[in-house]
N, CA, C, O and CB atoms as a CASP TS submission, in Angstrom:
PFRMAT TS
TARGET T0000
AUTHOR 0000-0000-0000
METHOD Language model
MODEL 1
PARENT N/A
ATOM      1  N   UNK     1      94.800 139.842  27.359  1.00  0.00           N
ATOM      2  CA  UNK     1      95.349 140.898  28.194  1.00  0.00           C
ATOM      3  C   UNK     1      96.770 140.498  28.599  1.00  0.00           C
ATOM      4  O   UNK     1      97.011 139.373  29.037  1.00  0.00           O
ATOM      5  CB  UNK     1      94.450 141.151  29.453  1.00  0.00           C
ATOM      6  N   UNK     2      97.692 141.427  28.445  1.00  0.00           N
ATOM      7  CA  UNK     2      99.079 141.097  28.804  1.00  0.00           C
ATOM      8  C   UNK     2      99.313 141.259  30.312  1.00  0.00           C
ATOM      9  O   UNK     2      98.466 141.780  31.039  1.00  0.00           O
ATOM     10  CB  UNK     2     100.065 141.993  28.017  1.00  0.00           C
ATOM     11  N   UNK     3     100.465 140.805  30.748  1.00  0.00           N
ATOM     12  CA  UNK     3     100.772 140.781  32.184  1.00  0.00           C
ATOM     13  C   UNK     3     100.801 142.183  32.795  1.00  0.00           C
ATOM     14  O   UNK     3     100.356 142.380  33.925  1.00  0.00           O
ATOM     15  CB  UNK     3     102.114 140.094  32.419  1.00  0.00           C
ATOM     16  N   UNK     4     101.325 143.151  32.046  1.00  0.00           N
ATOM     17  CA  UNK     4     101.395 144.526  32.566  1.00  0.00           C
ATOM     18  C   UNK     4      99.996 145.103  32.751  1.00  0.00           C
ATOM     19  O   UNK     4      99.713 145.727  33.774  1.00  0.00           O
ATOM     20  CB  UNK     4     102.218 145.426  31.615  1.00  0.00           C
ATOM     21  N   UNK     5      99.130 144.901  31.779  1.00  0.00           N
ATOM     22  CA  UNK     5      97.755 145.397  31.888  1.00  0.00           C
ATOM     23  C   UNK     5      97.038 144.762  33.071  1.00  0.00           C
ATOM     24  O   UNK     5      96.314 145.435  33.805  1.00  0.00           O
ATOM     25  CB  UNK     5      96.978 145.119  30.593  1.00  0.00           C
ATOM     26  N   UNK     6      97.242 143.476  33.249  1.00  0.00           N
ATOM     27  CA  UNK     6      96.617 142.777  34.365  1.00  0.00           C
ATOM     28  C   UNK     6      97.142 143.309  35.700  1.00  0.00           C
ATOM     29  O   UNK     6      96.379 143.469  36.653  1.00  0.00           O
ATOM     30  CB  UNK     6      96.867 141.265  34.257  1.00  0.00           C
ATOM     31  N   UNK     7      98.441 143.578  35.763  1.00  0.00           N
ATOM     32  CA  UNK     7      99.037 144.103  36.986  1.00  0.00           C
ATOM     33  C   UNK     7      98.423 145.463  37.330  1.00  0.00           C
ATOM     34  O   UNK     7      98.073 145.713  38.483  1.00  0.00           O
ATOM     35  CB  UNK     7     100.572 144.222  36.836  1.00  0.00           C
ATOM     36  N   UNK     8      98.293 146.345  36.326  1.00  0.00           N
ATOM     37  CA  UNK     8      97.721 147.667  36.568  1.00  0.00           C
ATOM     38  C   UNK     8      96.253 147.552  36.985  1.00  0.00           C
ATOM     39  O   UNK     8      95.794 148.297  37.851  1.00  0.00           O
ATOM     40  CB  UNK     8      97.852 148.550  35.311  1.00  0.00           C
ATOM     41  N   UNK     9      95.531 146.640  36.384  1.00  0.00           N
ATOM     42  CA  UNK     9      94.135 146.436  36.735  1.00  0.00           C
ATOM     43  C   UNK     9      94.010 146.006  38.197  1.00  0.00           C
ATOM     44  O   UNK     9      93.128 146.477  38.915  1.00  0.00           O
ATOM     45  CB  UNK     9      93.495 145.388  35.808  1.00  0.00           C
ATOM     46  N   UNK    10      94.886 145.120  38.629  1.00  0.00           N
ATOM     47  CA  UNK    10      94.881 144.646  40.010  1.00  0.00           C
ATOM     48  C   UNK    10      95.238 145.772  40.987  1.00  0.00           C
ATOM     49  O   UNK    10      94.645 145.883  42.060  1.00  0.00           O
ATOM     50  CB  UNK    10      95.860 143.477  40.173  1.00  0.00           C
ATOM     51  N   UNK    11      96.206 146.599  40.607  1.00  0.00           N
ATOM     52  CA  UNK    11      96.600 147.729  41.466  1.00  0.00           C
ATOM     53  C   UNK    11      95.437 148.693  41.628  1.00  0.00           C
ATOM     54  O   UNK    11      95.108 149.089  42.746  1.00  0.00           O
ATOM     55  CB  UNK    11      97.829 148.470  40.880  1.00  0.00           C
ATOM     56  N   UNK    12      94.804 149.076  40.504  1.00  0.00           N
ATOM     57  CA  UNK    12      93.676 150.001  40.588  1.00  0.00           C
ATOM     58  C   UNK    12      92.546 149.409  41.414  1.00  0.00           C
ATOM     59  O   UNK    12      91.896 150.125  42.175  1.00  0.00           O
ATOM     60  CB  UNK    12      93.173 150.359  39.190  1.00  0.00           C
ATOM     61  N   UNK    13      92.306 148.124  41.274  1.00  0.00           N
ATOM     62  CA  UNK    13      91.257 147.462  42.050  1.00  0.00           C
ATOM     63  C   UNK    13      91.587 147.528  43.543  1.00  0.00           C
ATOM     64  O   UNK    13      90.711 147.811  44.360  1.00  0.00           O
ATOM     65  CB  UNK    13      91.087 145.989  41.596  1.00  0.00           C
ATOM     66  N   UNK    14      92.841 147.268  43.896  1.00  0.00           N
ATOM     67  CA  UNK    14      93.257 147.317  45.300  1.00  0.00           C
ATOM     68  C   UNK    14      93.154 148.741  45.853  1.00  0.00           C
ATOM     69  O   UNK    14      92.675 148.942  46.969  1.00  0.00           O
ATOM     70  CB  UNK    14      94.698 146.793  45.451  1.00  0.00           C
ATOM     71  N   UNK    15      93.602 149.723  45.077  1.00  0.00           N
ATOM     72  CA  UNK    15      93.578 151.100  45.558  1.00  0.00           C
ATOM     73  C   UNK    15      92.154 151.626  45.676  1.00  0.00           C
ATOM     74  O   UNK    15      91.892 152.501  46.501  1.00  0.00           O
ATOM     75  CB  UNK    15      94.387 151.995  44.632  1.00  0.00           C
ATOM     76  N   UNK    16      91.241 151.118  44.879  1.00  0.00           N
ATOM     77  CA  UNK    16      89.850 151.549  44.931  1.00  0.00           C
ATOM     78  C   UNK    16      89.241 151.287  46.308  1.00  0.00           C
ATOM     79  O   UNK    16      88.360 152.020  46.757  1.00  0.00           O
ATOM     80  CB  UNK    16      89.036 150.838  43.850  1.00  0.00           C
ATOM     81  N   UNK    17      89.718 150.238  46.969  1.00  0.00           N
ATOM     82  CA  UNK    17      89.169 149.857  48.277  1.00  0.00           C
ATOM     83  C   UNK    17      89.801 150.609  49.448  1.00  0.00           C
ATOM     84  O   UNK    17      89.319 150.502  50.576  1.00  0.00           O
ATOM     85  CB  UNK    17      89.347 148.378  48.487  1.00  0.00           C
ATOM     86  N   UNK    18      90.860 151.358  49.205  1.00  0.00           N
ATOM     87  CA  UNK    18      91.545 152.067  50.284  1.00  0.00           C
ATOM     88  C   UNK    18      90.862 153.395  50.580  1.00  0.00           C
ATOM     89  O   UNK    18      90.262 154.010  49.697  1.00  0.00           O
ATOM     90  CB  UNK    18      93.015 152.300  49.924  1.00  0.00           C
ATOM     91  N   UNK    19      90.960 153.825  51.821  1.00  0.00           N
ATOM     92  CA  UNK    19      90.414 155.126  52.201  1.00  0.00           C
ATOM     93  C   UNK    19      91.308 156.241  51.667  1.00  0.00           C
ATOM     94  O   UNK    19      92.492 156.037  51.402  1.00  0.00           O
ATOM     95  CB  UNK    19      90.274 155.234  53.738  1.00  0.00           C
ATOM     96  N   UNK    20      90.723 157.403  51.520  1.00  0.00           N
ATOM     97  CA  UNK    20      91.448 158.555  50.990  1.00  0.00           C
ATOM     98  C   UNK    20      92.696 158.857  51.812  1.00  0.00           C
ATOM     99  O   UNK    20      93.762 159.110  51.250  1.00  0.00           O
ATOM    100  CB  UNK    20      90.540 159.780  50.955  1.00  0.00           C
ATOM    101  N   UNK    21      92.573 158.832  53.122  1.00  0.00           N
ATOM    102  CA  UNK    21      93.726 159.121  53.980  1.00  0.00           C
ATOM    103  C   UNK    21      94.842 158.102  53.771  1.00  0.00           C
ATOM    104  O   UNK    21      96.021 158.454  53.809  1.00  0.00           O
ATOM    105  CB  UNK    21      93.304 159.137  55.453  1.00  0.00           C
ATOM    106  N   UNK    22      94.479 156.856  53.552  1.00  0.00           N
ATOM    107  CA  UNK    22      95.480 155.820  53.313  1.00  0.00           C
ATOM    108  C   UNK    22      96.228 156.095  52.015  1.00  0.00           C
ATOM    109  O   UNK    22      97.447 155.932  51.954  1.00  0.00           O
ATOM    110  CB  UNK    22      94.822 154.430  53.267  1.00  0.00           C
ATOM    111  N   UNK    23      95.512 156.507  50.985  1.00  0.00           N
ATOM    112  CA  UNK    23      96.159 156.848  49.708  1.00  0.00           C
ATOM    113  C   UNK    23      97.128 158.016  49.891  1.00  0.00           C
ATOM    114  O   UNK    23      98.222 158.020  49.327  1.00  0.00           O
ATOM    115  CB  UNK    23      95.098 157.200  48.636  1.00  0.00           C
ATOM    116  N   UNK    24      96.720 158.993  50.674  1.00  0.00           N
ATOM    117  CA  UNK    24      97.594 160.147  50.930  1.00  0.00           C
ATOM    118  C   UNK    24      98.851 159.730  51.690  1.00  0.00           C
ATOM    119  O   UNK    24      99.942 160.230  51.416  1.00  0.00           O
ATOM    120  CB  UNK    24      96.837 161.228  51.723  1.00  0.00           C
ATOM    121  N   UNK    25      98.696 158.823  52.635  1.00  0.00           N
ATOM    122  CA  UNK    25      99.853 158.333  53.395  1.00  0.00           C
ATOM    123  C   UNK    25     100.805 157.566  52.483  1.00  0.00           C
ATOM    124  O   UNK    25     102.022 157.725  52.581  1.00  0.00           O
ATOM    125  CB  UNK    25      99.396 157.434  54.565  1.00  0.00           C
ATOM    126  N   UNK    26     100.263 156.745  51.607  1.00  0.00           N
ATOM    127  CA  UNK    26     101.103 156.010  50.653  1.00  0.00           C
ATOM    128  C   UNK    26     101.907 156.989  49.806  1.00  0.00           C
ATOM    129  O   UNK    26     103.109 156.807  49.612  1.00  0.00           O
ATOM    130  CB  UNK    26     100.238 155.095  49.744  1.00  0.00           C
ATOM    131  N   UNK    27     101.240 158.032  49.302  1.00  0.00           N
ATOM    132  CA  UNK    27     101.945 159.025  48.477  1.00  0.00           C
ATOM    133  C   UNK    27     103.027 159.739  49.276  1.00  0.00           C
ATOM    134  O   UNK    27     104.141 159.929  48.789  1.00  0.00           O
ATOM    135  CB  UNK    27     100.956 160.051  47.908  1.00  0.00           C
ATOM    136  N   UNK    28     102.699 160.132  50.500  1.00  0.00           N
ATOM    137  CA  UNK    28     103.674 160.811  51.350  1.00  0.00           C
ATOM    138  C   UNK    28     104.896 159.924  51.580  1.00  0.00           C
ATOM    139  O   UNK    28     106.033 160.370  51.428  1.00  0.00           O
ATOM    140  CB  UNK    28     103.037 161.201  52.695  1.00  0.00           C
ATOM    141  N   UNK    29     104.655 158.680  51.944  1.00  0.00           N
ATOM    142  CA  UNK    29     105.761 157.754  52.204  1.00  0.00           C
ATOM    143  C   UNK    29     106.634 157.551  50.967  1.00  0.00           C
ATOM    144  O   UNK    29     107.862 157.546  51.054  1.00  0.00           O
ATOM    145  CB  UNK    29     105.219 156.409  52.682  1.00  0.00           C
ATOM    146  N   UNK    30     105.988 157.384  49.821  1.00  0.00           N
ATOM    147  CA  UNK    30     106.753 157.192  48.582  1.00  0.00           C
ATOM    148  C   UNK    30     107.604 158.422  48.258  1.00  0.00           C
ATOM    149  O   UNK    30     108.754 158.298  47.836  1.00  0.00           O
ATOM    150  CB  UNK    30     105.803 156.887  47.410  1.00  0.00           C
ATOM    151  N   UNK    31     107.030 159.606  48.458  1.00  0.00           N
ATOM    152  CA  UNK    31     107.792 160.839  48.205  1.00  0.00           C
ATOM    153  C   UNK    31     108.991 160.949  49.141  1.00  0.00           C
ATOM    154  O   UNK    31     110.076 161.359  48.730  1.00  0.00           O
ATOM    155  CB  UNK    31     106.888 162.072  48.368  1.00  0.00           C
ATOM    156  N   UNK    32     108.782 160.579  50.401  1.00  0.00           N
ATOM    157  CA  UNK    32     109.876 160.635  51.371  1.00  0.00           C
ATOM    158  C   UNK    32     111.023 159.705  50.953  1.00  0.00           C
ATOM    159  O   UNK    32     112.193 160.078  51.035  1.00  0.00           O
ATOM    160  CB  UNK    32     109.365 160.255  52.778  1.00  0.00           C
ATOM    161  N   UNK    33     110.683 158.519  50.516  1.00  0.00           N
ATOM    162  CA  UNK    33     111.713 157.573  50.072  1.00  0.00           C
ATOM    163  C   UNK    33     112.433 158.124  48.844  1.00  0.00           C
ATOM    164  O   UNK    33     113.658 158.045  48.756  1.00  0.00           O
ATOM    165  CB  UNK    33     111.090 156.186  49.757  1.00  0.00           C
ATOM    166  N   UNK    34     111.682 158.679  47.899  1.00  0.00           N
ATOM    167  CA  UNK    34     112.306 159.222  46.684  1.00  0.00           C
ATOM    168  C   UNK    34     113.216 160.404  46.999  1.00  0.00           C
ATOM    169  O   UNK    34     114.247 160.583  46.351  1.00  0.00           O
ATOM    170  CB  UNK    34     111.233 159.650  45.682  1.00  0.00           C
ATOM    171  N   UNK    35     112.840 161.212  47.990  1.00  0.00           N
ATOM    172  CA  UNK    35     113.712 162.322  48.392  1.00  0.00           C
ATOM    173  C   UNK    35     114.976 161.803  49.066  1.00  0.00           C
ATOM    174  O   UNK    35     116.070 162.320  48.845  1.00  0.00           O
ATOM    175  CB  UNK    35     112.968 163.280  49.335  1.00  0.00           C
ATOM    176  N   UNK    36     114.810 160.781  49.885  1.00  0.00           N
ATOM    177  CA  UNK    36     115.953 160.255  50.636  1.00  0.00           C
ATOM    178  C   UNK    36     116.891 159.425  49.763  1.00  0.00           C
ATOM    179  O   UNK    36     118.111 159.483  49.918  1.00  0.00           O
ATOM    180  CB  UNK    36     115.464 159.413  51.801  1.00  0.00           C
ATOM    181  N   UNK    37     116.313 158.656  48.849  1.00  0.00           N
ATOM    182  CA  UNK    37     117.115 157.749  48.006  1.00  0.00           C
ATOM    183  C   UNK    37     116.616 157.858  46.560  1.00  0.00           C
ATOM    184  O   UNK    37     115.949 156.950  46.064  1.00  0.00           O
ATOM    185  CB  UNK    37     117.022 156.254  48.522  1.00  0.00           C
ATOM    186  N   UNK    38     116.937 158.961  45.889  1.00  0.00           N
ATOM    187  CA  UNK    38     116.404 159.168  44.540  1.00  0.00           C
ATOM    188  C   UNK    38     116.869 158.133  43.510  1.00  0.00           C
ATOM    189  O   UNK    38     116.178 157.899  42.519  1.00  0.00           O
ATOM    190  CB  UNK    38     116.788 160.529  44.064  1.00  0.00           C
ATOM    191  N   UNK    39     118.006 157.526  43.731  1.00  0.00           N
ATOM    192  CA  UNK    39     118.506 156.549  42.759  1.00  0.00           C
ATOM    193  C   UNK    39     118.238 155.107  43.217  1.00  0.00           C
ATOM    194  O   UNK    39     118.926 154.173  42.804  1.00  0.00           O
ATOM    195  CB  UNK    39     120.012 156.755  42.532  1.00  0.00           C
ATOM    196  N   UNK    40     117.238 154.950  44.067  1.00  0.00           N
ATOM    197  CA  UNK    40     116.861 153.624  44.565  1.00  0.00           C
ATOM    198  C   UNK    40     116.449 152.716  43.400  1.00  0.00           C
ATOM    199  O   UNK    40     115.829 153.185  42.445  1.00  0.00           O
ATOM    200  CB  UNK    40     115.705 153.738  45.597  1.00  0.00           C
ATOM    201  N   UNK    41     116.781 151.446  43.466  1.00  0.00           N
ATOM    202  CA  UNK    41     116.337 150.509  42.422  1.00  0.00           C
ATOM    203  C   UNK    41     114.807 150.424  42.329  1.00  0.00           C
ATOM    204  O   UNK    41     114.265 150.050  41.289  1.00  0.00           O
ATOM    205  CB  UNK    41     116.913 149.115  42.694  1.00  0.00           C
ATOM    206  N   UNK    42     114.126 150.768  43.406  1.00  0.00           N
ATOM    207  CA  UNK    42     112.661 150.737  43.410  1.00  0.00           C
ATOM    208  C   UNK    42     112.029 152.102  43.103  1.00  0.00           C
ATOM    209  O   UNK    42     110.824 152.272  43.283  1.00  0.00           O
ATOM    210  CB  UNK    42     112.168 150.244  44.754  1.00  0.00           C
ATOM    211  N   UNK    43     112.811 153.053  42.652  1.00  0.00           N
ATOM    212  CA  UNK    43     112.301 154.407  42.418  1.00  0.00           C
ATOM    213  C   UNK    43     111.094 154.413  41.474  1.00  0.00           C
ATOM    214  O   UNK    43     110.112 155.110  41.732  1.00  0.00           O
ATOM    215  CB  UNK    43     113.407 155.289  41.845  1.00  0.00           C
ATOM    216  N   UNK    44     111.160 153.659  40.406  1.00  0.00           N
ATOM    217  CA  UNK    44     110.037 153.617  39.459  1.00  0.00           C
ATOM    218  C   UNK    44     108.794 153.025  40.096  1.00  0.00           C
ATOM    219  O   UNK    44     107.673 153.433  39.790  1.00  0.00           O
ATOM    220  CB  UNK    44     110.414 152.811  38.218  1.00  0.00           C
ATOM    221  N   UNK    45     108.994 152.080  40.966  1.00  0.00           N
ATOM    222  CA  UNK    45     107.869 151.470  41.684  1.00  0.00           C
ATOM    223  C   UNK    45     107.197 152.501  42.596  1.00  0.00           C
ATOM    224  O   UNK    45     105.969 152.557  42.673  1.00  0.00           O
ATOM    225  CB  UNK    45     108.350 150.250  42.515  1.00  0.00           C
ATOM    226  N   UNK    46     107.995 153.309  43.279  1.00  0.00           N
ATOM    227  CA  UNK    46     107.435 154.350  44.137  1.00  0.00           C
ATOM    228  C   UNK    46     106.707 155.405  43.303  1.00  0.00           C
ATOM    229  O   UNK    46     105.625 155.857  43.678  1.00  0.00           O
ATOM    230  CB  UNK    46     108.544 155.008  44.979  1.00  0.00           C
ATOM    231  N   UNK    47     107.287 155.789  42.198  1.00  0.00           N
ATOM    232  CA  UNK    47     106.640 156.758  41.307  1.00  0.00           C
ATOM    233  C   UNK    47     105.321 156.212  40.783  1.00  0.00           C
ATOM    234  O   UNK    47     104.333 156.940  40.690  1.00  0.00           O
ATOM    235  CB  UNK    47     107.564 157.116  40.134  1.00  0.00           C
ATOM    236  N   UNK    48     105.309 154.942  40.445  1.00  0.00           N
ATOM    237  CA  UNK    48     104.091 154.302  39.954  1.00  0.00           C
ATOM    238  C   UNK    48     103.017 154.277  41.039  1.00  0.00           C
ATOM    239  O   UNK    48     101.842 154.506  40.751  1.00  0.00           O
ATOM    240  CB  UNK    48     104.393 152.873  39.472  1.00  0.00           C
ATOM    241  N   UNK    49     103.403 154.007  42.265  1.00  0.00           N
ATOM    242  CA  UNK    49     102.442 153.996  43.369  1.00  0.00           C
ATOM    243  C   UNK    49     101.827 155.381  43.556  1.00  0.00           C
ATOM    244  O   UNK    49     100.621 155.500  43.771  1.00  0.00           O
ATOM    245  CB  UNK    49     103.122 153.533  44.675  1.00  0.00           C
ATOM    246  N   UNK    50     102.647 156.425  43.476  1.00  0.00           N
ATOM    247  CA  UNK    50     102.141 157.800  43.581  1.00  0.00           C
ATOM    248  C   UNK    50     101.148 158.070  42.464  1.00  0.00           C
ATOM    249  O   UNK    50     100.072 158.620  42.698  1.00  0.00           O
ATOM    250  CB  UNK    50     103.303 158.826  43.529  1.00  0.00           C
ATOM    251  N   UNK    51     101.511 157.683  41.258  1.00  0.00           N
ATOM    252  CA  UNK    51     100.644 157.882  40.093  1.00  0.00           C
ATOM    253  C   UNK    51      99.295 157.186  40.293  1.00  0.00           C
ATOM    254  O   UNK    51      98.244 157.782  40.055  1.00  0.00           O
ATOM    255  CB  UNK    51     101.330 157.356  38.816  1.00  0.00           C
ATOM    256  N   UNK    52      99.328 155.933  40.728  1.00  0.00           N
ATOM    257  CA  UNK    52      98.081 155.189  40.913  1.00  0.00           C
ATOM    258  C   UNK    52      97.211 155.805  42.012  1.00  0.00           C
ATOM    259  O   UNK    52      95.987 155.839  41.887  1.00  0.00           O
ATOM    260  CB  UNK    52      98.387 153.729  41.248  1.00  0.00           C
ATOM    261  N   UNK    53      97.832 156.284  43.073  1.00  0.00           N
ATOM    262  CA  UNK    53      97.073 156.964  44.125  1.00  0.00           C
ATOM    263  C   UNK    53      96.421 158.231  43.590  1.00  0.00           C
ATOM    264  O   UNK    53      95.250 158.493  43.863  1.00  0.00           O
ATOM    265  CB  UNK    53      97.983 157.301  45.314  1.00  0.00           C
ATOM    266  N   UNK    54      97.167 159.006  42.837  1.00  0.00           N
ATOM    267  CA  UNK    54      96.625 160.240  42.261  1.00  0.00           C
ATOM    268  C   UNK    54      95.471 159.946  41.312  1.00  0.00           C
ATOM    269  O   UNK    54      94.473 160.665  41.308  1.00  0.00           O
ATOM    270  CB  UNK    54      97.721 161.012  41.525  1.00  0.00           C
ATOM    271  N   UNK    55      95.601 158.901  40.513  1.00  0.00           N
ATOM    272  CA  UNK    55      94.533 158.525  39.586  1.00  0.00           C
ATOM    273  C   UNK    55      93.267 158.128  40.349  1.00  0.00           C
ATOM    274  O   UNK    55      92.164 158.507  39.956  1.00  0.00           O
ATOM    275  CB  UNK    55      94.992 157.367  38.677  1.00  0.00           C
ATOM    276  N   UNK    56      93.418 157.384  41.413  1.00  0.00           N
ATOM    277  CA  UNK    56      92.256 156.974  42.214  1.00  0.00           C
ATOM    278  C   UNK    56      91.608 158.187  42.873  1.00  0.00           C
ATOM    279  O   UNK    56      90.382 158.294  42.896  1.00  0.00           O
ATOM    280  CB  UNK    56      92.669 155.940  43.289  1.00  0.00           C
ATOM    281  N   UNK    57      92.408 159.096  43.406  1.00  0.00           N
ATOM    282  CA  UNK    57      91.852 160.302  44.030  1.00  0.00           C
ATOM    283  C   UNK    57      91.133 161.172  43.001  1.00  0.00           C
ATOM    284  O   UNK    57      90.079 161.736  43.294  1.00  0.00           O
ATOM    285  CB  UNK    57      92.964 161.111  44.718  1.00  0.00           C
ATOM    286  N   UNK    58      91.691 161.282  41.812  1.00  0.00           N
ATOM    287  CA  UNK    58      91.049 162.056  40.742  1.00  0.00           C
ATOM    288  C   UNK    58      89.721 161.414  40.342  1.00  0.00           C
ATOM    289  O   UNK    58      88.734 162.116  40.120  1.00  0.00           O
ATOM    290  CB  UNK    58      91.984 162.164  39.512  1.00  0.00           C
ATOM    291  N   UNK    59      89.694 160.105  40.251  1.00  0.00           N
ATOM    292  CA  UNK    59      88.460 159.398  39.912  1.00  0.00           C
ATOM    293  C   UNK    59      87.387 159.648  40.968  1.00  0.00           C
ATOM    294  O   UNK    59      86.218 159.846  40.637  1.00  0.00           O
ATOM    295  CB  UNK    59      88.724 157.889  39.772  1.00  0.00           C
ATOM    296  N   UNK    60      87.780 159.639  42.215  1.00  0.00           N
ATOM    297  CA  UNK    60      86.823 159.911  43.296  1.00  0.00           C
ATOM    298  C   UNK    60      86.272 161.327  43.213  1.00  0.00           C
ATOM    299  O   UNK    60      85.082 161.547  43.438  1.00  0.00           O
ATOM    300  CB  UNK    60      87.481 159.692  44.658  1.00  0.00           C
ATOM    301  N   UNK    61      87.132 162.288  42.891  1.00  0.00           N
ATOM    302  CA  UNK    61      86.654 163.677  42.771  1.00  0.00           C
ATOM    303  C   UNK    61      85.672 163.814  41.627  1.00  0.00           C
ATOM    304  O   UNK    61      84.645 164.480  41.759  1.00  0.00           O
ATOM    305  CB  UNK    61      87.830 164.644  42.566  1.00  0.00           C
ATOM    306  N   UNK    62      85.984 163.182  40.495  1.00  0.00           N
ATOM    307  CA  UNK    62      85.096 163.246  39.330  1.00  0.00           C
ATOM    308  C   UNK    62      83.750 162.617  39.668  1.00  0.00           C
ATOM    309  O   UNK    62      82.701 163.182  39.359  1.00  0.00           O
ATOM    310  CB  UNK    62      85.734 162.534  38.109  1.00  0.00           C
ATOM    311  N   UNK    63      83.781 161.448  40.303  1.00  0.00           N
ATOM    312  CA  UNK    63      82.544 160.762  40.655  1.00  0.00           C
ATOM    313  C   UNK    63      81.731 161.537  41.670  1.00  0.00           C
ATOM    314  O   UNK    63      80.502 161.460  41.664  1.00  0.00           O
ATOM    315  CB  UNK    63      82.845 159.389  41.191  1.00  0.00           C
ATOM    316  N   UNK    64      82.389 162.279  42.537  1.00  0.00           N
ATOM    317  CA  UNK    64      81.679 163.090  43.530  1.00  0.00           C
ATOM    318  C   UNK    64      80.859 164.186  42.847  1.00  0.00           C
ATOM    319  O   UNK    64      79.767 164.521  43.305  1.00  0.00           O
ATOM    320  CB  UNK    64      82.677 163.716  44.529  1.00  0.00           C
ATOM    321  N   UNK    65      81.384 164.744  41.750  1.00  0.00           N
ATOM    322  CA  UNK    65      80.670 165.781  41.030  1.00  0.00           C
ATOM    323  C   UNK    65      79.527 165.211  40.200  1.00  0.00           C
ATOM    324  O   UNK    65      78.540 165.900  39.943  1.00  0.00           O
ATOM    325  CB  UNK    65      81.624 166.545  40.142  1.00  0.00           C
ATOM    326  N   UNK    66      79.656 163.967  39.784  1.00  0.00           N
ATOM    327  CA  UNK    66      78.593 163.334  38.983  1.00  0.00           C
ATOM    328  C   UNK    66      77.362 163.042  39.818  1.00  0.00           C
ATOM    329  O   UNK    66      76.245 163.031  39.301  1.00  0.00           O
ATOM    330  CB  UNK    66      79.099 162.043  38.350  1.00  0.00           C
ATOM    331  N   UNK    67      77.559 162.804  41.105  1.00  0.00           N
ATOM    332  CA  UNK    67      76.405 162.431  41.954  1.00  0.00           C
ATOM    333  C   UNK    67      75.748 163.627  42.486  1.00  0.00           C
ATOM    334  O   UNK    67      74.764 163.518  43.217  1.00  0.00           O
ATOM    335  CB  UNK    67      76.812 161.539  43.097  1.00  0.00           C
TER
END
């Protein structure tokens, strides 16, 4: 497993333990930063955090329908 794959695995594992409201707050904060400083050196990092939060929320919705 390469370093990038391991990093993503760790992020998903960490986000899995967060509450839904916490994920929403993370997304809100990241969006606010991107609106305020769109050319920030960390812009891709904020976009990635939003993506990972959305993926975790989608997984929770899918699992809710399975049960």
